[in-house]
Each structure stands twice: as C-alpha cells, then as structure tokens.
N, C-alpha and C positions, 0 to 999 in steps of 0.2 A: 883588372875583371876584378865584380866584387857581388857578391849575392847579398840582394837588398830584398823589402818587400813593394808590391809593385801594386800601385792603386790602380790602376786599370786590370791587369790580371788576376788581383787579390791573391797571389800566395808571391811567394819566394819568389825571385827571380836573377840569374846573371843579369847587372850593370857593367855598360862599356866605360871606360876611363875616355882621358878625351882622346890619347894617343888611337886609343881602339873606334872611335866613336869617329877621330878624322876618318878611317881609312872609312869603315862603312857608309860616312857620308858621300864616299869617293864613289863608290861602288852604287848607290842608288842615284846619286847624280849619272853616272854614269850608265845605269838602267831605263832612267826614260830616255835618254839617246840616241838608244839599242833598237834597233828593231829586229822583231820577231816578237813570241809568243810571253804571255807575262812570266811563264815558269820560267822559258828559256830568258828574259831579260832578269827574273831577280833572282836566280839562282845562286850567279858567282856572290851576294851579297848572304844568303841563305846559308851557303857552304864556308864563309868564312865566318861568319856568328856561332858555326856550331865548332869549326878548329878553334874556336878564339875561346869559346865556354865549355863544350860539351854536351849543348840544350839543342837538341833538335827544332829548331822555330820554324812554322811553317806562314806565318805571316809577315811578311816584310816590313809593313808600317810599326808592328808590335818593336821588333831591331832598335825602330828611331825614336823611343821613347824610350827605352831600356838603358840610359845614360846617364853616369851615375851622379853629373854636377844639375842635375834638374833636380834632387832630390834635396833635403836638410839633414841635419843631424840628426841623427838620434832622439827620441823624446826622453826624455828624461826617468819618464813613467813605465812604459808600454816597452819603449826599444824600437818603434818599427821610425823607419824615418819621416820625419816631415815631410808636406808634400812638396813643397817650395825649401829653397835655402829662408823664405823671407818671412815665412808662417812665422805667426805669433802662437799658434797654439794645433794641439796634435789631431788631426782628424780622426783619430782611431780610438782615442783614448778621450779627450775631453782637454787634456794635460794643459796648462799655460806655459808658455816659454817659463824658462826662467830668465835668462838673458840672452843677448843676440849673440850669433857663431856666427 
C-alpha cells in the first residue's frame, strides 16, 4: 500500500500494490458471482480495502482503480504521479517527462 494522487478522486488515496490488488480482484470477481444485495456482495471487498489501507471506501469500483501499477513515476516538477507509466507529460503541471522510466 502506498498513498498517491488519484486523478479520478482528485485527492491522495491509498493505492494497492500488485499482491494486494490480486486479492481485491479475486474479491470483486467473487462478488459478481454471488447472489445477494449489492451491499452484501461487495462488502468483503470494502472490508478488505479498509483492513489494508485504513480508508473506508464506499464505492467498490473506486478500489479497482487504486492500483499503484496503473500510475507512472512522480513528476520531476510537481511530484504528482504521471497518469500512466507511458505518459510523456504531467497532466497536473504540464511538465514534459525528462526521461523514460
């Protein structure tokens, strides 16, 4: 787990590393295959995210875009992560990436 700027949430959010994300991915897959109310089906995912991050998320889909590997390196100018690992400029400040990472 690492706290990074989330472009969708427009604030710093706890992001899952690959091992943590793998568990969350299994929980969301299981939720889609389970019967019950939306709340009942996705509660294990929400509980897992809170246990790992300490943050009480209420939107299961938001958890699935809080994945460290979806973001790029920190911008050399403003420090916010590039939106993707392939991004060539920072969407926050317009800085052009100095070198590929």
